[in-house]
N, CA, C and O atoms as CSV, one atom per row, in Angstrom:
chain,resi,resn,atom,element,x,y,z
A,1,MET,N,N,160.309,88.827,159.516
A,1,MET,CA,C,158.859,89.145,158.380
A,1,MET,C,C,159.015,88.563,156.697
A,1,MET,O,O,158.098,88.201,155.960
A,2,SER,N,N,160.626,88.620,156.371
A,2,SER,CA,C,160.687,87.941,155.285
A,2,SER,C,C,160.495,86.425,154.810
A,2,SER,O,O,160.355,85.906,153.702
A,3,LYS,N,N,160.542,86.000,155.947
A,3,LYS,CA,C,160.228,84.560,155.975
A,3,LYS,C,C,158.877,84.400,155.509
A,3,LYS,O,O,158.515,83.741,154.535
A,4,LEU,N,N,157.960,85.267,156.539
A,4,LEU,CA,C,156.343,84.900,156.038
A,4,LEU,C,C,156.055,85.517,154.703
A,4,LEU,O,O,155.174,85.049,153.982
A,5,TRP,N,N,156.802,86.593,154.343
A,5,TRP,CA,C,156.416,87.456,153.129
A,5,TRP,C,C,156.897,85.879,152.022
A,5,TRP,O,O,156.172,85.553,151.082
A,6,GLU,N,N,157.933,85.249,152.306
A,6,GLU,CA,C,158.239,84.211,150.968
A,6,GLU,C,C,156.999,83.220,151.096
A,6,GLU,O,O,156.152,82.947,150.246
A,7,ASP,N,N,157.103,82.866,152.098
A,7,ASP,CA,C,155.934,82.072,152.598
A,7,ASP,C,C,154.692,82.334,152.185
A,7,ASP,O,O,153.973,81.364,151.945
A,8,LEU,N,N,154.188,83.611,152.019
A,8,LEU,CA,C,152.851,83.773,151.398
A,8,LEU,C,C,152.954,83.938,150.117
A,8,LEU,O,O,152.024,83.602,149.385
A,9,LYS,N,N,153.993,84.432,149.670
A,9,LYS,CA,C,154.257,84.340,147.939
A,9,LYS,C,C,154.340,82.715,147.361
A,9,LYS,O,O,153.769,82.462,146.300
A,10,ASP,N,N,154.989,81.752,148.015
A,10,ASP,CA,C,154.975,80.716,147.414
A,10,ASP,C,C,153.726,80.395,147.807
A,10,ASP,O,O,153.216,80.036,146.746
A,11,ASN,N,N,152.802,80.279,148.747
A,11,ASN,CA,C,151.600,79.814,149.030
A,11,ASN,C,C,150.558,80.459,147.420
A,11,ASN,O,O,149.799,79.837,146.677
A,12,MET,N,N,150.959,81.798,147.416
A,12,MET,CA,C,149.882,82.649,146.166
A,12,MET,C,C,150.662,81.840,145.175
A,12,MET,O,O,149.834,81.401,144.376
A,13,ARG,N,N,151.709,81.489,144.892
A,13,ARG,CA,C,152.007,80.780,143.142
A,13,ARG,C,C,151.329,79.580,142.921
A,13,ARG,O,O,150.795,79.304,141.847
A,14,GLU,N,N,151.338,78.440,144.480
A,14,GLU,CA,C,151.000,77.377,144.485
A,14,GLU,C,C,149.290,77.581,143.918
A,14,GLU,O,O,148.932,76.970,142.912
A,15,TRP,N,N,148.486,78.334,144.542
A,15,TRP,CA,C,146.883,78.949,144.501
A,15,TRP,C,C,146.665,78.944,143.232
A,15,TRP,O,O,146.030,78.050,142.673
A,16,SER,N,N,147.380,80.362,142.402
A,16,SER,CA,C,147.420,80.208,141.380
A,16,SER,C,C,147.507,79.059,140.281
A,16,SER,O,O,146.643,78.891,139.420
A,17,SER,N,N,148.459,78.422,140.394
A,17,SER,CA,C,148.598,77.352,139.483
A,17,SER,C,C,147.763,76.427,139.308
A,17,SER,O,O,147.534,75.794,138.277
A,18,SER,N,N,147.097,76.303,140.759
A,18,SER,CA,C,146.049,75.211,141.123
A,18,SER,C,C,144.785,75.804,140.308
A,18,SER,O,O,144.172,75.267,139.385
A,19,ALA,N,N,144.619,76.766,140.767
A,19,ALA,CA,C,143.237,77.675,140.050
A,19,ALA,C,C,143.580,77.804,138.510
A,19,ALA,O,O,142.585,77.804,137.785
A,20,VAL,N,N,144.470,77.884,138.053
A,20,VAL,CA,C,144.722,77.740,136.454
A,20,VAL,C,C,144.301,76.295,135.858
A,20,VAL,O,O,143.491,76.040,134.967
A,21,GLU,N,N,145.057,75.490,136.584
A,21,GLU,CA,C,144.729,74.000,136.340
A,21,GLU,C,C,143.002,73.859,136.290
A,21,GLU,O,O,142.354,73.763,135.247
A,22,LYS,N,N,142.628,73.868,137.205
A,22,LYS,CA,C,140.771,73.692,137.680
A,22,LYS,C,C,140.317,74.431,136.375
A,22,LYS,O,O,139.415,73.993,135.662
A,23,ALA,N,N,140.924,75.439,136.149
A,23,ALA,CA,C,140.021,76.202,135.153
A,23,ALA,C,C,140.009,75.763,133.911
A,23,ALA,O,O,138.961,75.930,133.288
A,24,GLU,N,N,141.103,75.123,133.258
A,24,GLU,CA,C,141.841,74.209,132.486
A,24,GLU,C,C,140.730,73.164,131.843
A,24,GLU,O,O,140.071,73.073,130.808
A,25,GLU,N,N,140.921,72.417,133.096
A,25,GLU,CA,C,140.253,71.005,133.422
A,25,GLU,C,C,138.855,71.471,133.218
A,25,GLU,O,O,138.424,70.902,132.215
A,26,MET,N,N,137.752,72.443,133.855
A,26,MET,CA,C,136.393,72.740,133.505
A,26,MET,C,C,136.054,72.919,132.208
A,26,MET,O,O,135.051,72.460,131.661
A,27,SER,N,N,137.276,73.893,131.500
A,27,SER,CA,C,137.269,74.401,130.506
A,27,SER,C,C,137.271,73.229,129.244
A,27,SER,O,O,136.595,73.427,128.234
A,28,ARG,N,N,138.133,71.946,129.417
A,28,ARG,CA,C,138.156,71.078,128.785
A,28,ARG,C,C,136.680,69.927,128.667
A,28,ARG,O,O,136.327,69.231,127.715
A,29,ALA,N,N,136.033,70.098,130.105
A,29,ALA,CA,C,134.913,69.237,130.488
A,29,ALA,C,C,133.824,70.117,129.875
A,29,ALA,O,O,132.786,69.484,129.682
A,30,ALA,N,N,133.786,71.080,129.606
A,30,ALA,CA,C,132.622,71.916,129.199
A,30,ALA,C,C,133.073,72.079,127.273
A,30,ALA,O,O,132.266,72.598,126.503
A,31,MET,N,N,133.760,71.810,127.030
A,31,MET,CA,C,133.911,71.532,125.769
A,31,MET,C,C,133.714,70.622,125.111
A,31,MET,O,O,133.428,70.757,123.921
A,32,SER,N,N,133.829,69.227,125.806
A,32,SER,CA,C,133.650,68.164,125.808
A,32,SER,C,C,132.048,67.836,125.706
A,32,SER,O,O,131.466,67.218,124.815
A,33,LYS,N,N,131.466,68.489,126.991
A,33,LYS,CA,C,129.714,68.386,126.644
A,33,LYS,C,C,129.272,69.118,125.475
A,33,LYS,O,O,128.482,68.638,124.663
A,34,THR,N,N,129.858,70.468,125.365
A,34,THR,CA,C,129.270,71.345,123.868
A,34,THR,C,C,129.088,70.080,122.809
A,34,THR,O,O,127.990,69.739,122.370
A,35,GLU,N,N,130.603,69.312,122.402
A,35,GLU,CA,C,130.768,68.622,121.343
A,35,GLU,C,C,129.634,67.457,121.296
A,35,GLU,O,O,129.077,67.047,120.277
A,36,GLU,N,N,129.401,66.982,122.740
A,36,GLU,CA,C,128.483,66.224,122.302
A,36,GLU,C,C,126.822,66.503,122.200
A,36,GLU,O,O,125.978,65.885,121.551
A,37,LEU,N,N,126.680,67.641,123.066
A,37,LEU,CA,C,125.281,67.917,122.364
A,37,LEU,C,C,124.940,68.781,121.175
A,37,LEU,O,O,123.823,69.101,120.769
A,38,THR,N,N,126.289,69.133,120.637
A,38,THR,CA,C,126.246,69.268,119.302
A,38,THR,C,C,125.778,68.806,118.656
A,38,THR,O,O,124.717,69.075,118.093
A,39,ARG,N,N,126.717,67.647,118.526
A,39,ARG,CA,C,125.964,66.059,117.674
A,39,ARG,C,C,125.008,65.638,118.327
A,39,ARG,O,O,124.453,64.769,117.654
A,40,ILE,N,N,124.530,65.778,119.243
A,40,ILE,CA,C,122.494,65.355,119.355
A,40,ILE,C,C,122.046,65.944,118.897
A,40,ILE,O,O,121.343,65.411,118.038
A,41,SER,N,N,121.946,67.717,118.954
A,41,SER,CA,C,121.142,68.630,118.602
A,41,SER,C,C,121.163,68.340,116.907
A,41,SER,O,O,120.117,68.435,116.266
A,42,LYS,N,N,122.179,68.058,116.393
A,42,LYS,CA,C,122.205,67.970,114.906
A,42,LYS,C,C,121.328,66.790,114.603
A,42,LYS,O,O,120.549,66.900,113.656
A,43,ILE,N,N,121.353,65.932,115.132
A,43,ILE,CA,C,120.870,64.378,114.945
A,43,ILE,C,C,119.239,64.705,115.197
A,43,ILE,O,O,118.317,64.268,114.509
A,44,LYS,N,N,119.152,65.399,116.115
A,44,LYS,CA,C,117.306,65.945,116.157
A,44,LYS,C,C,116.769,66.540,115.325
A,44,LYS,O,O,115.630,66.244,114.966
A,45,PHE,N,N,117.609,67.756,114.690
A,45,PHE,CA,C,117.205,68.752,113.680
A,45,PHE,C,C,117.130,67.403,112.353
A,45,PHE,O,O,116.142,67.367,111.619
A,46,GLU,N,N,118.123,66.508,112.211
A,46,GLU,CA,C,117.490,65.815,111.081
A,46,GLU,C,C,116.445,64.975,111.237
A,46,GLU,O,O,115.741,64.660,110.277
A,47,ILE,N,N,116.256,64.565,112.357
A,47,ILE,CA,C,114.998,63.604,112.839
A,47,ILE,C,C,113.873,64.298,112.746
A,47,ILE,O,O,112.797,63.718,112.597
A,48,HIS,N,N,113.983,65.831,112.831
A,48,HIS,CA,C,112.922,66.568,112.954
A,48,HIS,C,C,112.420,67.011,111.142
A,48,HIS,O,O,111.267,67.236,110.775
A,49,GLN,N,N,113.457,67.027,110.419
A,49,GLN,CA,C,113.274,67.296,108.880
A,49,GLN,C,C,112.532,65.886,108.098
A,49,GLN,O,O,111.804,65.817,107.107
A,50,LEU,N,N,113.240,64.506,109.310
A,50,LEU,CA,C,112.771,63.233,108.337
A,50,LEU,C,C,111.111,63.601,108.651
A,50,LEU,O,O,110.274,63.658,107.750
A,51,GLN,N,N,110.807,63.836,110.093
A,51,GLN,CA,C,109.640,63.536,110.078
A,51,GLN,C,C,108.523,64.781,109.565
A,51,GLN,O,O,107.412,64.397,109.200
A,52,ARG,N,N,108.770,65.981,109.548
A,52,ARG,CA,C,108.399,66.720,108.537
A,52,ARG,C,C,108.222,66.297,106.893
A,52,ARG,O,O,107.412,66.871,106.166
A,53,ASP,N,N,108.999,65.338,106.490
A,53,ASP,CA,C,109.042,64.878,104.970
A,53,ASP,C,C,108.318,63.534,105.046
A,53,ASP,O,O,108.113,62.975,103.969
A,54,VAL,N,N,107.796,62.782,106.449
A,54,VAL,CA,C,106.981,62.168,106.639
A,54,VAL,C,C,105.438,62.593,106.548
A,54,VAL,O,O,104.534,61.890,106.097
A,55,GLU,N,N,105.361,63.479,106.905
A,55,GLU,CA,C,103.950,64.484,106.849
A,55,GLU,C,C,103.562,65.030,105.656
A,55,GLU,O,O,102.449,65.186,105.153
A,56,ARG,N,N,104.583,65.272,105.316
A,56,ARG,CA,C,104.531,65.978,104.036
A,56,ARG,C,C,104.139,64.476,102.795
A,56,ARG,O,O,103.594,64.616,101.701
A,57,ALA,N,N,104.443,63.624,103.185
A,57,ALA,CA,C,103.881,62.223,102.549
A,57,ALA,C,C,102.666,61.776,102.863
A,57,ALA,O,O,102.079,61.275,101.904
A,58,TYR,N,N,102.078,61.783,103.882
A,58,TYR,CA,C,100.932,61.658,104.423
A,58,TYR,C,C,100.407,62.525,103.610
A,58,TYR,O,O,99.952,62.069,102.561
A,59,GLU,N,N,100.320,63.950,103.842
A,59,GLU,CA,C,99.821,65.065,102.907
A,59,GLU,C,C,99.433,64.600,101.587
A,59,GLU,O,O,98.232,64.483,101.343
A,60,GLU,N,N,100.204,64.351,100.805
A,60,GLU,CA,C,100.216,63.745,99.602
A,60,GLU,C,C,99.508,62.636,99.236
A,60,GLU,O,O,98.781,62.489,98.253
A,61,LEU,N,N,99.853,61.665,100.341
A,61,LEU,CA,C,98.730,60.366,100.209
A,61,LEU,C,C,97.236,60.917,100.335
A,61,LEU,O,O,96.272,60.747,99.588
A,62,GLY,N,N,97.310,61.334,101.031
A,62,GLY,CA,C,95.816,62.104,101.874
A,62,GLY,C,C,94.916,62.728,100.390
A,62,GLY,O,O,93.717,62.604,100.139
A,63,ARG,N,N,95.915,63.363,99.639
A,63,ARG,CA,C,95.475,64.365,98.303
A,63,ARG,C,C,95.217,63.253,97.162
A,63,ARG,O,O,94.315,63.303,96.326
A,64,LEU,N,N,96.295,62.128,97.308
A,64,LEU,CA,C,95.944,61.092,96.199
A,64,LEU,C,C,94.601,60.435,96.322
A,64,LEU,O,O,93.760,60.268,95.440
A,65,ALA,N,N,94.563,60.086,97.623
A,65,ALA,CA,C,93.151,59.035,98.251
A,65,ALA,C,C,92.262,59.745,97.829
A,65,ALA,O,O,91.389,59.147,97.200
A,66,TYR,N,N,92.093,61.375,97.997
A,66,TYR,CA,C,90.683,62.041,97.797
A,66,TYR,C,C,90.532,61.877,96.394
A,66,TYR,O,O,89.793,61.033,95.888
A,67,THR,N,N,91.257,62.711,95.746
A,67,THR,CA,C,91.310,62.806,93.932
A,67,THR,C,C,90.977,61.800,93.385
A,67,THR,O,O,90.105,61.792,92.516
A,68,HIS,N,N,91.660,60.656,93.821
A,68,HIS,CA,C,91.377,59.449,93.115
A,68,HIS,C,C,89.732,58.643,93.252
A,68,HIS,O,O,89.063,58.050,92.405
A,69,THR,N,N,89.430,58.999,94.993
A,69,THR,CA,C,88.069,58.434,95.044
A,69,THR,C,C,87.037,59.838,94.645
A,69,THR,O,O,85.978,59.721,94.028
A,70,LYS,N,N,87.480,60.875,95.033
A,70,LYS,CA,C,86.689,61.973,94.472
A,70,LYS,C,C,86.394,61.737,92.628
A,70,LYS,O,O,85.231,61.720,92.223
A,71,ASN,N,N,87.293,61.608,91.880
A,71,ASN,CA,C,87.183,61.817,90.660
A,71,ASN,C,C,86.799,60.566,89.789
A,71,ASN,O,O,86.182,60.579,88.724
A,72,ASP,N,N,87.428,59.195,90.651
A,72,ASP,CA,C,87.467,58.335,90.302
A,72,ASP,C,C,86.388,57.345,90.539
A,72,ASP,O,O,85.957,56.337,89.980
A,73,HIS,N,N,86.172,57.933,91.424
A,73,HIS,CA,C,84.886,57.285,92.372
A,73,HIS,C,C,85.157,56.119,92.609
A,73,HIS,O,O,84.142,55.423,92.620
A,74,VAL,N,N,86.530,55.308,92.906
A,74,VAL,CA,C,87.184,54.316,93.438
A,74,VAL,C,C,87.856,54.648,94.888
A,74,VAL,O,O,88.425,55.691,95.211
A,75,ALA,N,N,87.594,53.264,95.818
A,75,ALA,CA,C,88.209,53.676,96.676
A,75,ALA,C,C,89.245,52.651,97.104
A,75,ALA,O,O,89.690,52.478,98.239
A,76,THR,N,N,89.626,51.831,95.689
A,76,THR,CA,C,90.717,50.566,95.825
A,76,THR,C,C,92.160,51.095,95.609
A,76,THR,O,O,92.200,52.199,95.066
A,77,PHE,N,N,93.152,50.626,95.872
A,77,PHE,CA,C,94.273,51.257,95.482
A,77,PHE,C,C,95.511,50.331,94.945
A,77,PHE,O,O,96.639,50.637,94.560
A,78,SER,N,N,94.763,48.927,95.091
A,78,SER,CA,C,95.434,48.004,94.537
A,78,SER,C,C,95.918,48.089,93.014
A,78,SER,O,O,95.104,48.242,92.103
A,79,GLY,N,N,97.546,47.960,92.756
A,79,GLY,CA,C,97.981,48.123,91.438
A,79,GLY,C,C,98.228,50.029,91.369
A,79,GLY,O,O,98.888,50.459,90.423
A,80,HIS,N,N,97.921,50.569,91.930
A,80,HIS,CA,C,98.096,52.124,91.614
A,80,HIS,C,C,99.587,52.030,92.461
A,80,HIS,O,O,99.801,51.751,93.640
A,81,THR,N,N,100.639,52.429,91.201
A,81,THR,CA,C,102.423,52.757,91.778
A,81,THR,C,C,102.300,53.732,92.438
A,81,THR,O,O,102.995,53.748,93.454
A,82,GLU,N,N,101.538,54.761,92.221
A,82,GLU,CA,C,101.871,56.346,92.788
A,82,GLU,C,C,101.615,55.807,94.404
A,82,GLU,O,O,102.535,55.818,95.221
A,83,PHE,N,N,100.514,55.433,94.672
A,83,PHE,CA,C,100.246,55.373,96.134
A,83,PHE,C,C,101.072,54.849,96.720
A,83,PHE,O,O,101.738,55.423,97.583
A,84,PHE,N,N,101.247,53.395,96.317
A,84,PHE,CA,C,102.488,52.113,96.800
A,84,PHE,C,C,103.678,53.012,97.097
A,84,PHE,O,O,104.147,53.178,98.223
A,85,ASP,N,N,104.272,53.768,95.595
A,85,ASP,CA,C,105.298,54.473,96.014
A,85,ASP,C,C,105.835,55.687,97.739
A,85,ASP,O,O,106.808,55.818,98.481
A,86,ILE,N,N,104.291,56.343,97.555
A,86,ILE,CA,C,104.191,57.148,98.596
A,86,ILE,C,C,104.599,56.346,100.180
A,86,ILE,O,O,105.309,56.690,101.125
A,87,VAL,N,N,103.801,55.194,99.912
A,87,VAL,CA,C,103.246,54.370,101.083
A,87,VAL,C,C,105.011,53.713,101.421
A,87,VAL,O,O,105.408,53.635,102.584
A,88,ASN,N,N,105.743,53.370,100.446
A,88,ASN,CA,C,107.108,52.659,100.672
A,88,ASN,C,C,108.147,54.098,101.135
A,88,ASN,O,O,109.083,53.913,101.912
A,89,ARG,N,N,107.879,55.408,100.606
A,89,ARG,CA,C,108.505,56.474,101.011
A,89,ARG,C,C,108.420,56.792,102.628
A,89,ARG,O,O,109.411,57.119,103.280
A,90,VAL,N,N,107.312,56.672,103.093
A,90,VAL,CA,C,107.148,56.609,104.583
A,90,VAL,C,C,107.659,55.583,105.117
A,90,VAL,O,O,108.434,55.821,106.043
A,91,ASP,N,N,107.518,54.689,104.891
A,91,ASP,CA,C,108.370,53.491,105.669
A,91,ASP,C,C,109.584,53.756,105.602
A,91,ASP,O,O,110.181,53.849,106.674
A,92,GLU,N,N,110.451,53.992,104.148
A,92,GLU,CA,C,112.050,54.426,104.632
A,92,GLU,C,C,112.296,55.342,105.090
A,92,GLU,O,O,113.406,55.334,105.621
A,93,LEU,N,N,111.601,56.486,105.180
A,93,LEU,CA,C,111.637,57.674,106.054
A,93,LEU,C,C,111.513,57.628,107.510
A,93,LEU,O,O,112.146,58.326,108.303
A,94,SER,N,N,110.289,56.386,107.897
A,94,SER,CA,C,110.523,55.902,109.505
A,94,SER,C,C,111.304,54.989,109.592
A,94,SER,O,O,111.576,54.600,110.728
A,95,ASP,N,N,111.800,54.470,108.677
A,95,ASP,CA,C,113.415,53.367,109.263
A,95,ASP,C,C,114.710,54.502,109.422
A,95,ASP,O,O,115.622,54.463,110.247
A,96,SER,N,N,114.415,55.740,108.113
A,96,SER,CA,C,115.698,56.664,108.728
A,96,SER,C,C,115.641,57.207,110.170
A,96,SER,O,O,116.617,57.113,110.914
A,97,ILE,N,N,114.420,57.807,110.572
A,97,ILE,CA,C,114.415,58.496,111.732
A,97,ILE,C,C,114.481,56.872,112.932
A,97,ILE,O,O,114.980,57.049,114.043
A,98,LYS,N,N,114.124,55.890,112.679
A,98,LYS,CA,C,114.847,55.123,113.584
A,98,LYS,C,C,116.269,54.491,114.162
A,98,LYS,O,O,116.576,54.063,115.275
A,99,VAL,N,N,117.092,54.635,112.763
A,99,VAL,CA,C,118.364,54.794,112.493
A,99,VAL,C,C,119.119,56.398,113.218
A,99,VAL,O,O,120.226,56.393,113.755
A,100,LYS,N,N,118.463,57.353,113.112
A,100,LYS,CA,C,118.889,58.536,113.685
A,100,LYS,C,C,118.732,58.566,115.270
A,100,LYS,O,O,119.578,59.130,115.963
A,101,GLU,N,N,117.781,58.031,115.735
A,101,GLU,CA,C,117.273,57.614,117.080
A,101,GLU,C,C,118.187,56.870,117.729
A,101,GLU,O,O,118.570,57.108,118.875
A,102,ASN,N,N,118.634,55.793,116.910
A,102,ASN,CA,C,119.752,55.223,117.505
A,102,ASN,C,C,121.172,55.708,117.357
A,102,ASN,O,O,122.010,55.162,118.075
A,103,GLU,N,N,121.602,56.750,116.444
A,103,GLU,CA,C,122.621,57.067,116.982
A,103,GLU,C,C,122.763,58.461,118.023
A,103,GLU,O,O,123.780,59.078,118.341
A,104,ILE,N,N,121.718,58.628,118.306
A,104,ILE,CA,C,121.379,59.500,119.847
A,104,ILE,C,C,121.923,58.949,120.848
A,104,ILE,O,O,122.722,59.483,121.616
A,105,ASP,N,N,121.353,57.413,120.906
A,105,ASP,CA,C,121.492,56.393,121.779
A,105,ASP,C,C,122.933,56.157,121.580
A,105,ASP,O,O,123.585,56.506,122.563
A,106,ALA,N,N,123.645,55.663,120.594
A,106,ALA,CA,C,124.715,55.661,121.214
A,106,ALA,C,C,126.235,57.081,121.299
A,106,ALA,O,O,127.427,56.951,121.577
A,107,VAL,N,N,125.601,58.018,121.003
A,107,VAL,CA,C,125.948,59.445,121.498
A,107,VAL,C,C,125.934,59.440,123.033
A,107,VAL,O,O,126.923,59.729,123.706
A,108,LYS,N,N,125.006,59.167,123.425
A,108,LYS,CA,C,124.482,58.908,125.197
A,108,LYS,C,C,124.965,57.983,125.634
A,108,LYS,O,O,125.469,58.216,126.733
A,109,LYS,N,N,125.126,56.454,125.125
A,109,LYS,CA,C,125.975,55.590,126.051
A,109,LYS,C,C,127.782,56.280,125.802
A,109,LYS,O,O,128.641,56.435,126.670
A,110,GLU,N,N,127.869,56.566,124.344
A,110,GLU,CA,C,129.527,57.033,124.527
A,110,GLU,C,C,129.976,58.258,125.354
A,110,GLU,O,O,131.171,58.549,125.403
A,111,TYR,N,N,129.115,58.924,125.953
A,111,TYR,CA,C,129.630,59.916,126.804
A,111,TYR,C,C,128.852,59.540,127.951
A,111,TYR,O,O,129.214,60.248,128.891
A,112,GLY,N,N,128.023,58.810,128.266
A,112,GLY,CA,C,127.334,58.691,129.735
A,112,GLY,C,C,126.583,59.654,129.767
A,112,GLY,O,O,126.474,60.056,130.925
A,113,LEU,N,N,125.901,60.332,128.933
A,113,LEU,CA,C,124.370,61.152,129.397
A,113,LEU,C,C,123.544,60.360,129.782
A,113,LEU,O,O,123.899,59.185,129.869
A,114,ASP,N,N,122.190,60.724,130.137
A,114,ASP,CA,C,120.837,60.817,130.680
A,114,ASP,C,C,119.767,61.890,129.734
A,114,ASP,O,O,120.030,63.092,129.703
A,115,ASP,N,N,118.892,61.489,129.190
A,115,ASP,CA,C,117.984,62.105,128.947
A,115,ASP,C,C,117.562,63.434,129.583
A,115,ASP,O,O,117.178,64.438,128.984
A,116,LEU,N,N,117.705,63.255,130.947
A,116,LEU,CA,C,117.109,64.616,131.544
A,116,LEU,C,C,118.450,65.677,131.429
A,116,LEU,O,O,118.163,66.868,131.305
A,117,GLU,N,N,119.878,65.312,131.465
A,117,GLU,CA,C,120.864,66.150,131.182
A,117,GLU,C,C,121.055,66.923,129.802
A,117,GLU,O,O,121.505,68.036,129.528
A,118,ILE,N,N,120.615,66.047,129.165
A,118,ILE,CA,C,120.695,66.497,127.477
A,118,ILE,C,C,119.224,67.339,127.143
A,118,ILE,O,O,119.192,68.017,126.116
A,119,ASN,N,N,118.223,67.290,127.877
A,119,ASN,CA,C,117.220,67.937,127.684
A,119,ASN,C,C,116.940,69.023,128.518
A,119,ASN,O,O,115.995,69.806,128.423
A,120,SER,N,N,117.946,69.001,129.442
A,120,SER,CA,C,117.918,70.450,130.417
A,120,SER,C,C,119.042,71.530,129.845
A,120,SER,O,O,119.067,72.738,130.079
A,121,LYS,N,N,119.964,70.764,129.032
A,121,LYS,CA,C,121.063,71.437,128.418
A,121,LYS,C,C,120.811,71.757,127.145
A,121,LYS,O,O,121.518,72.679,126.739
A,122,LEU,N,N,119.959,71.266,126.278
A,122,LEU,CA,C,119.399,72.026,125.248
A,122,LEU,C,C,118.076,72.658,125.318
A,122,LEU,O,O,117.602,73.286,124.371
A,123,ASP,N,N,117.588,72.521,126.241
A,123,ASP,CA,C,116.485,73.575,126.476
A,123,ASP,C,C,117.192,75.025,126.794
A,123,ASP,O,O,116.826,76.036,126.193
A,124,GLU,N,N,118.369,75.053,127.917
A,124,GLU,CA,C,119.038,75.977,128.319
A,124,GLU,C,C,119.414,76.717,126.724
A,124,GLU,O,O,119.198,77.912,126.522
A,125,SER,N,N,119.958,75.864,125.746
A,125,SER,CA,C,120.780,76.391,124.801
A,125,SER,C,C,119.745,77.323,123.887
A,125,SER,O,O,120.021,78.422,123.406
A,126,GLU,N,N,118.341,76.526,123.758
A,126,GLU,CA,C,117.122,76.874,122.716
A,126,GLU,C,C,116.485,78.430,123.430
A,126,GLU,O,O,116.088,79.431,122.834
A,127,SER,N,N,116.584,78.129,125.065
A,127,SER,CA,C,116.201,79.586,125.420
A,127,SER,C,C,116.930,80.686,124.954
A,127,SER,O,O,116.316,81.717,124.680
A,128,THR,N,N,118.275,80.618,124.809
A,128,THR,CA,C,119.361,81.775,124.459
A,128,THR,C,C,119.426,81.828,123.077
A,128,THR,O,O,120.002,82.754,122.506
A,129,ASN,N,N,118.765,80.710,122.352
A,129,ASN,CA,C,119.071,81.127,120.901
A,129,ASN,C,C,117.996,81.666,119.863
A,129,ASN,O,O,118.167,82.085,118.718
A,130,THR,N,N,116.453,81.483,120.860
A,130,THR,CA,C,115.653,81.054,119.335
A,130,THR,C,C,114.423,81.948,120.244
A,130,THR,O,O,114.476,82.077,121.467
A,131,GLU,N,N,113.658,82.347,119.635
A,131,GLU,CA,C,112.264,83.346,120.181
A,131,GLU,C,C,111.545,82.066,121.153
A,131,GLU,O,O,111.521,80.839,121.063
A,132,PRO,N,N,111.011,83.032,122.070
A,132,PRO,CA,C,110.078,82.279,123.001
A,132,PRO,C,C,109.052,81.741,122.313
A,132,PRO,O,O,108.502,82.404,121.433
A,133,VAL,N,N,108.589,80.278,122.659
A,133,VAL,CA,C,106.893,80.030,122.282
A,133,VAL,C,C,106.065,80.505,122.985
A,133,VAL,O,O,106.249,80.407,124.198
A,134,GLY,N,N,105.051,81.080,122.570
A,134,GLY,CA,C,104.043,81.679,123.191
A,134,GLY,C,C,102.718,81.489,122.671
A,134,GLY,O,O,102.645,80.830,121.634
A,135,VAL,N,N,101.483,81.999,123.257
A,135,VAL,CA,C,100.128,82.031,123.085
A,135,VAL,C,C,100.100,83.486,122.771
A,135,VAL,O,O,100.578,84.295,123.566
A,136,THR,N,N,99.634,83.803,121.799
A,136,THR,CA,C,99.158,85.022,121.130
A,136,THR,C,C,97.771,85.196,121.262
A,136,THR,O,O,97.011,84.285,120.934
A,137,GLN,N,N,97.255,86.521,121.813
A,137,GLN,CA,C,95.673,86.071,121.937
A,137,GLN,C,C,95.292,87.366,120.816
A,137,GLN,O,O,95.709,88.524,120.818
A,138,VAL,N,N,94.266,86.628,119.802
A,138,VAL,CA,C,94.342,87.506,118.482
A,138,VAL,C,C,92.915,88.181,118.618
A,138,VAL,O,O,92.845,89.321,118.158
A,139,SER,N,N,91.622,87.580,119.253
A,139,SER,CA,C,90.407,88.087,119.311
A,139,SER,C,C,89.936,86.968,120.559
A,139,SER,O,O,90.561,85.972,120.926
A,140,ASP,N,N,88.842,87.402,120.986
A,140,ASP,CA,C,87.935,86.804,122.288
A,140,ASP,C,C,87.784,85.345,121.679
A,140,ASP,O,O,87.518,84.501,122.535
A,141,GLU,N,N,87.866,85.005,120.742
A,141,GLU,CA,C,87.307,83.583,120.028
A,141,GLU,C,C,88.575,82.650,119.567
A,141,GLU,O,O,88.686,81.429,119.677
A,142,THR,N,N,89.368,83.469,119.094
A,142,THR,CA,C,90.774,82.781,118.133
A,142,THR,C,C,92.066,83.227,118.839
A,142,THR,O,O,92.424,84.393,119.002
A,143,VAL,N,N,92.852,81.861,119.318
A,143,VAL,CA,C,94.023,82.241,119.625
A,143,VAL,C,C,94.870,81.535,118.830
A,143,VAL,O,O,94.548,80.392,118.507
A,144,GLU,N,N,95.980,82.045,118.427
A,144,GLU,CA,C,97.064,81.765,117.573
A,144,GLU,C,C,98.347,81.190,118.680
A,144,GLU,O,O,98.784,81.805,119.652
A,145,ILE,N,N,98.709,80.027,118.257
A,145,ILE,CA,C,99.922,79.533,118.740
A,145,ILE,C,C,101.383,79.505,118.136
A,145,ILE,O,O,101.589,78.698,117.230
A,146,ASP,N,N,102.356,80.274,118.540
A,146,ASP,CA,C,103.256,80.160,117.657
A,146,ASP,C,C,104.574,78.833,118.022
A,146,ASP,O,O,105.039,78.562,119.129
A,147,GLU,N,N,104.808,78.401,117.115
A,147,GLU,CA,C,105.619,77.138,117.221
A,147,GLU,C,C,107.226,77.792,116.854
A,147,GLU,O,O,107.639,78.743,116.192
A,148,LYS,N,N,107.772,76.835,117.585
A,148,LYS,CA,C,109.282,76.718,117.050
A,148,LYS,C,C,109.542,75.958,115.889
A,148,LYS,O,O,109.209,74.779,115.769
A,149,VAL,N,N,110.147,76.636,115.015
A,149,VAL,CA,C,110.683,75.865,113.618
A,149,VAL,C,C,111.957,75.689,113.313
A,149,VAL,O,O,112.267,75.114,112.269
C-alpha cells in the first residue's frame, strides 16, 4: 500500500509541475498577444486621429471655398496660398495615414497575425471597455445613432 501511495504522490508532483509549466507558457503567450494588440490598437487610434484631422481640413477647405465664392464672387483658387496650404496639409495627413497603416502591416508580419484574429481580439476588448454602439429612437420620424469616439 505504501508503494502505491508513493507512486501516487510522485505522479501528483509530476502532474502539478507540468500544469504549472503549461500555465506559465499560456501566460507568456497571452502577454505576448496583449502586447501585439496594444501596439496595433495604438496605431489604429493614431490613424483615427489623423483621419479626423483630414476631415477638419476638408471642412476648412469647404468653408474657405464657400466664403471665397460667396463674398468675392470668384471660383478660382490659383495663387490663393491658404487654399493650397490646406490642400498640402490634407496630402501630408494622408501620407501619414499610409505610414501608420504600413506600421500595422509590419506588426502583423512580425507576430504572424491576420486581420480576422486582430479584429476579433480588438472587438472583444472594445466590447468590455466601451459603451455599446446603438440606435436610439427619438421620435417616430427621427433616429439618433450613437457613435464610438
